[in-house]
C-alpha positions in Angstrom: -12.6 0.8 5.1 -14.6 -1.9 3.5 -13.6 -3.3 0.2 -17.0 -2.9 -1.3 -17.1 0.9 -1.0 -13.6 1.5 -2.2 -14.8 2.7 -5.6 -16.8 5.5 -3.9 -13.7 7.0 -2.2 -12.1 9.9 -4.0 -8.5 9.4 -5.3 -7.3 12.2 -3.1 -8.4 10.2 0.0 -6.8 7.0 -1.3 -3.5 8.8 -1.8 -3.7 10.3 1.7 -4.6 7.0 3.3 -1.9 5.2 1.2 0.7 7.7 2.2 -0.3 7.4 5.9 0.1 3.6 5.7 3.5 3.8 4.0 4.7 6.3 6.6 3.5 4.2 9.5 5.1 1.1 8.1 8.3 2.6 6.6 8.8 5.8 8.5 9.3 9.1 6.7 12.7 8.2 5.2 11.4 4.9 3.9 8.3 6.6 2.5 10.6 9.2 0.6 12.7 6.5 -0.8 9.7 4.6 -2.0 8.1 7.6 -3.6 11.4 8.6 -5.3 11.4 5.3 -7.1 8.3 6.2 -9.0 8.7 10.0 -9.1 10.2 10.2 -12.6 8.9 7.0 -14.0 11.9 5.2 -12.4 11.3 1.8 -11.0 8.6 -0.6 -12.1 5.8 -1.2 -9.6 4.9 -4.4 -11.3 8.3 -5.8 -10.6 8.3 -4.5 -7.1 4.8 -6.0 -6.6 6.0 -9.4 -7.9 8.9 -9.4 -5.4 6.7 -8.2 -2.5 4.0 -10.8 -3.0 6.1 -13.6 -4.4 4.5 -17.0 -3.7 1.4 -15.5 -2.1 -2.2 -16.1 -3.3 -4.6 -13.3 -3.7 -6.5 -14.7 -0.7 -3.3 -14.6 1.5 -2.5 -11.0 0.3 -6.1 -10.0 1.2 -6.1 -11.8 4.5 -2.8 -10.2 5.6 -4.0 -6.8 4.5 -7.2 -7.1 6.5 -5.2 -8.3 9.5 -2.8 -5.4 9.2 -5.6 -2.9 8.9 -7.5 -4.4 11.9 -4.4 -4.5 14.1 -3.4 -1.0 13.3 -6.8 0.8 13.9 -6.4 3.6 16.4 
């Protein structure tokens, strides 16, 4: 998936792909735990995001995401 065509992808496809990535990375139990944090407005993704990407530049995050994507293509 190229970053410049991300806006043309329907939300349903983004959700499906995101879920697949989470399941691949966390397993089904981890995926369920992650989703439950946001199910009823619990949790705060901005705080979670701050912790996950703490000390990383946008460039580092992007490079890591692209490396992960390329390494996990089937």
